[in-house]
TORKOL-4160 file (C-alpha; in steps of 0.2 Angstrom, whole numbers, padded with zeros to 4 digits, m for minus):
199
<pt num="1" X="0285" Y="0376" Z="0349"/>
<pt num="2" X="0278" Y="0388" Z="0335"/>
<pt num="3" X="0284" Y="0404" Z="0337"/>
<pt num="4" X="0269" Y="0416" Z="0329"/>
<pt num="5" X="0272" Y="0435" Z="0325"/>
<pt num="6" X="0254" Y="0445" Z="0326"/>
<pt num="7" X="0254" Y="0461" Z="0316"/>
<pt num="8" X="0240" Y="0472" Z="0309"/>
<pt num="9" X="0234" Y="0490" Z="0307"/>
<pt num="10" X="0232" Y="0502" Z="0320"/>
<pt num="11" X="0213" Y="0498" Z="0325"/>
<pt num="12" X="0211" Y="0482" Z="0315"/>
<pt num="13" X="0209" Y="0470" Z="0330"/>
<pt num="14" X="0226" Y="0464" Z="0334"/>
<pt num="15" X="0224" Y="0465" Z="0354"/>
<pt num="16" X="0206" Y="0456" Z="0351"/>
<pt num="17" X="0214" Y="0443" Z="0343"/>
<pt num="18" X="0228" Y="0440" Z="0354"/>
<pt num="19" X="0217" Y="0439" Z="0369"/>
<pt num="20" X="0207" Y="0426" Z="0359"/>
<pt num="21" X="0221" Y="0416" Z="0355"/>
<pt num="22" X="0227" Y="0418" Z="0375"/>
<pt num="23" X="0209" Y="0412" Z="0379"/>
<pt num="24" X="0213" Y="0397" Z="0368"/>
<pt num="25" X="0229" Y="0392" Z="0377"/>
<pt num="26" X="0242" Y="0402" Z="0369"/>
<pt num="27" X="0257" Y="0410" Z="0377"/>
<pt num="28" X="0257" Y="0427" Z="0372"/>
<pt num="29" X="0263" Y="0446" Z="0375"/>
<pt num="30" X="0263" Y="0463" Z="0367"/>
<pt num="31" X="0275" Y="0474" Z="0359"/>
<pt num="32" X="0265" Y="0490" Z="0365"/>
<pt num="33" X="0265" Y="0483" Z="0383"/>
<pt num="34" X="0283" Y="0480" Z="0382"/>
<pt num="35" X="0286" Y="0498" Z="0376"/>
<pt num="36" X="0275" Y="0503" Z="0390"/>
<pt num="37" X="0284" Y="0498" Z="0402"/>
<pt num="38" X="0302" Y="0503" Z="0396"/>
<pt num="39" X="0294" Y="0521" Z="0394"/>
<pt num="40" X="0289" Y="0519" Z="0412"/>
<pt num="41" X="0304" Y="0510" Z="0421"/>
<pt num="42" X="0318" Y="0509" Z="0411"/>
<pt num="43" X="0331" Y="0524" Z="0414"/>
<pt num="44" X="0344" Y="0521" Z="0398"/>
<pt num="45" X="0328" Y="0522" Z="0388"/>
<pt num="46" X="0320" Y="0537" Z="0395"/>
<pt num="47" X="0336" Y="0548" Z="0395"/>
<pt num="48" X="0340" Y="0543" Z="0378"/>
<pt num="49" X="0322" Y="0549" Z="0373"/>
<pt num="50" X="0327" Y="0564" Z="0383"/>
<pt num="51" X="0341" Y="0568" Z="0372"/>
<pt num="52" X="0331" Y="0567" Z="0358"/>
<pt num="53" X="0314" Y="0575" Z="0360"/>
<pt num="54" X="0319" Y="0584" Z="0374"/>
<pt num="55" X="0308" Y="0590" Z="0392"/>
<pt num="56" X="0293" Y="0593" Z="0384"/>
<pt num="57" X="0289" Y="0574" Z="0382"/>
<pt num="58" X="0288" Y="0573" Z="0399"/>
<pt num="59" X="0276" Y="0576" Z="0413"/>
<pt num="60" X="0276" Y="0587" Z="0428"/>
<pt num="61" X="0282" Y="0569" Z="0439"/>
<pt num="62" X="0296" Y="0564" Z="0427"/>
<pt num="63" X="0285" Y="0552" Z="0418"/>
<pt num="64" X="0285" Y="0550" Z="0399"/>
<pt num="65" X="0271" Y="0558" Z="0392"/>
<pt num="66" X="0267" Y="0542" Z="0377"/>
<pt num="67" X="0251" Y="0555" Z="0370"/>
<pt num="68" X="0264" Y="0569" Z="0367"/>
<pt num="69" X="0279" Y="0557" Z="0360"/>
<pt num="70" X="0266" Y="0549" Z="0352"/>
<pt num="71" X="0259" Y="0566" Z="0343"/>
<pt num="72" X="0278" Y="0570" Z="0339"/>
<pt num="73" X="0281" Y="0554" Z="0332"/>
<pt num="74" X="0268" Y="0552" Z="0320"/>
<pt num="75" X="0267" Y="0570" Z="0313"/>
<pt num="76" X="0288" Y="0570" Z="0308"/>
<pt num="77" X="0293" Y="0555" Z="0299"/>
<pt num="78" X="0312" Y="0558" Z="0307"/>
<pt num="79" X="0306" Y="0559" Z="0322"/>
<pt num="80" X="0298" Y="0543" Z="0322"/>
<pt num="81" X="0313" Y="0534" Z="0314"/>
<pt num="82" X="0322" Y="0541" Z="0328"/>
<pt num="83" X="0310" Y="0535" Z="0341"/>
<pt num="84" X="0310" Y="0516" Z="0334"/>
<pt num="85" X="0328" Y="0517" Z="0334"/>
<pt num="86" X="0328" Y="0518" Z="0352"/>
<pt num="87" X="0314" Y="0506" Z="0357"/>
<pt num="88" X="0315" Y="0491" Z="0345"/>
<pt num="89" X="0331" Y="0483" Z="0348"/>
<pt num="90" X="0325" Y="0481" Z="0366"/>
<pt num="91" X="0308" Y="0477" Z="0363"/>
<pt num="92" X="0314" Y="0464" Z="0350"/>
<pt num="93" X="0327" Y="0456" Z="0365"/>
<pt num="94" X="0313" Y="0455" Z="0374"/>
<pt num="95" X="0302" Y="0446" Z="0366"/>
<pt num="96" X="0317" Y="0435" Z="0361"/>
<pt num="97" X="0319" Y="0429" Z="0379"/>
<pt num="98" X="0300" Y="0428" Z="0381"/>
<pt num="99" X="0299" Y="0416" Z="0368"/>
<pt num="100" X="0315" Y="0405" Z="0375"/>
<pt num="101" X="0304" Y="0406" Z="0392"/>
<pt num="102" X="0287" Y="0400" Z="0385"/>
<pt num="103" X="0297" Y="0385" Z="0376"/>
<pt num="104" X="0306" Y="0381" Z="0393"/>
<pt num="105" X="0287" Y="0381" Z="0399"/>
<pt num="106" X="0281" Y="0369" Z="0388"/>
<pt num="107" X="0271" Y="0378" Z="0379"/>
<pt num="108" X="0264" Y="0374" Z="0361"/>
<pt num="109" X="0261" Y="0390" Z="0352"/>
<pt num="110" X="0270" Y="0406" Z="0358"/>
<pt num="111" X="0261" Y="0425" Z="0350"/>
<pt num="112" X="0270" Y="0439" Z="0352"/>
<pt num="113" X="0259" Y="0454" Z="0344"/>
<pt num="114" X="0270" Y="0466" Z="0336"/>
<pt num="115" X="0261" Y="0481" Z="0327"/>
<pt num="116" X="0278" Y="0485" Z="0315"/>
<pt num="117" X="0283" Y="0466" Z="0314"/>
<pt num="118" X="0285" Y="0469" Z="0293"/>
<pt num="119" X="0289" Y="0487" Z="0294"/>
<pt num="120" X="0304" Y="0482" Z="0307"/>
<pt num="121" X="0308" Y="0466" Z="0296"/>
<pt num="122" X="0306" Y="0456" Z="0312"/>
<pt num="123" X="0297" Y="0441" Z="0302"/>
<pt num="124" X="0312" Y="0431" Z="0303"/>
<pt num="125" X="0310" Y="0428" Z="0322"/>
<pt num="126" X="0294" Y="0419" Z="0320"/>
<pt num="127" X="0290" Y="0404" Z="0312"/>
<pt num="128" X="0273" Y="0411" Z="0304"/>
<pt num="129" X="0265" Y="0426" Z="0304"/>
<pt num="130" X="0246" Y="0432" Z="0307"/>
<pt num="131" X="0240" Y="0449" Z="0300"/>
<pt num="132" X="0223" Y="0456" Z="0304"/>
<pt num="133" X="0216" Y="0470" Z="0296"/>
<pt num="134" X="0199" Y="0480" Z="0292"/>
<pt num="135" X="0193" Y="0491" Z="0280"/>
<pt num="136" X="0200" Y="0508" Z="0279"/>
<pt num="137" X="0183" Y="0516" Z="0283"/>
<pt num="138" X="0182" Y="0503" Z="0299"/>
<pt num="139" X="0200" Y="0507" Z="0305"/>
<pt num="140" X="0194" Y="0528" Z="0305"/>
<pt num="141" X="0177" Y="0523" Z="0313"/>
<pt num="142" X="0186" Y="0513" Z="0327"/>
<pt num="143" X="0199" Y="0527" Z="0329"/>
<pt num="144" X="0187" Y="0542" Z="0328"/>
<pt num="145" X="0182" Y="0541" Z="0345"/>
<pt num="146" X="0200" Y="0542" Z="0352"/>
<pt num="147" X="0207" Y="0557" Z="0342"/>
<pt num="148" X="0203" Y="0568" Z="0327"/>
<pt num="149" X="0201" Y="0560" Z="0310"/>
<pt num="150" X="0217" Y="0569" Z="0304"/>
<pt num="151" X="0227" Y="0561" Z="0317"/>
<pt num="152" X="0220" Y="0547" Z="0313"/>
<pt num="153" X="0222" Y="0547" Z="0294"/>
<pt num="154" X="0242" Y="0552" Z="0299"/>
<pt num="155" X="0244" Y="0536" Z="0312"/>
<pt num="156" X="0235" Y="0525" Z="0297"/>
<pt num="157" X="0245" Y="0532" Z="0283"/>
<pt num="158" X="0261" Y="0528" Z="0292"/>
<pt num="159" X="0260" Y="0510" Z="0293"/>
<pt num="160" X="0263" Y="0498" Z="0280"/>
<pt num="161" X="0246" Y="0496" Z="0269"/>
<pt num="162" X="0235" Y="0481" Z="0274"/>
<pt num="163" X="0233" Y="0473" Z="0258"/>
<pt num="164" X="0253" Y="0471" Z="0260"/>
<pt num="165" X="0254" Y="0467" Z="0277"/>
<pt num="166" X="0241" Y="0452" Z="0272"/>
<pt num="167" X="0250" Y="0447" Z="0257"/>
<pt num="168" X="0267" Y="0445" Z="0265"/>
<pt num="169" X="0259" Y="0437" Z="0281"/>
<pt num="170" X="0257" Y="0417" Z="0281"/>
<pt num="171" X="0240" Y="0419" Z="0288"/>
<pt num="172" X="0226" Y="0436" Z="0285"/>
<pt num="173" X="0211" Y="0438" Z="0294"/>
<pt num="174" X="0199" Y="0451" Z="0291"/>
<pt num="175" X="0190" Y="0457" Z="0305"/>
<pt num="176" X="0175" Y="0466" Z="0297"/>
<pt num="177" X="0159" Y="0459" Z="0304"/>
<pt num="178" X="0155" Y="0455" Z="0323"/>
<pt num="179" X="0164" Y="0448" Z="0335"/>
<pt num="180" X="0158" Y="0432" Z="0335"/>
<pt num="181" X="0162" Y="0431" Z="0316"/>
<pt num="182" X="0180" Y="0435" Z="0323"/>
<pt num="183" X="0181" Y="0421" Z="0335"/>
<pt num="184" X="0176" Y="0409" Z="0323"/>
<pt num="185" X="0192" Y="0414" Z="0311"/>
<pt num="186" X="0202" Y="0414" Z="0327"/>
<pt num="187" X="0198" Y="0396" Z="0331"/>
<pt num="188" X="0199" Y="0391" Z="0315"/>
<pt num="189" X="0217" Y="0399" Z="0315"/>
<pt num="190" X="0222" Y="0391" Z="0331"/>
<pt num="191" X="0217" Y="0373" Z="0324"/>
<pt num="192" X="0228" Y="0376" Z="0310"/>
<pt num="193" X="0244" Y="0382" Z="0324"/>
<pt num="194" X="0241" Y="0367" Z="0331"/>
<pt num="195" X="0242" Y="0356" Z="0317"/>
<pt num="196" X="0257" Y="0366" Z="0311"/>
<pt num="197" X="0265" Y="0364" Z="0328"/>
<pt num="198" X="0262" Y="0344" Z="0328"/>
<pt num="199" X="0274" Y="0342" Z="0312"/>
């Protein structure tokens, strides 16, 4: 089974590519989905977040307010590193266990979407890596519907530059055209991955 790490900058289209690969037959998982599940359901993780960030990042029902937590993390590098230190080891453990399960089910290709794959030094967990990139202006346009431009700039700056991710990845997909263009690039990538798995 081919283990693929999918990464890219915020608002570059990673999740769209992941869905396309799933539709083509890949087993898929998202690190962000794992993080959401941990924040909602893992008592130990929530307690560590409470100790590090205080009651202010919890809502009136006792759930982690992801927006408040993200605002703190992206405004303060040391806070972001603390949060990553809490979350990353468990996210990695779950992805590795999931890949073992995909292999036991006979899947040919398993793709894990990991936004901070290179930043966290996780590329060694995969047989190959794919980076999805977009022009800086395109990222800002896509994010502007979700947050103020200043916050969008801060989040983009907190990640490794797109050019560096492309350079370090085995395969790069530039998502600067239409959805149909992206779909065609993903189909080509899928054929390459299947051939690589067959070797």
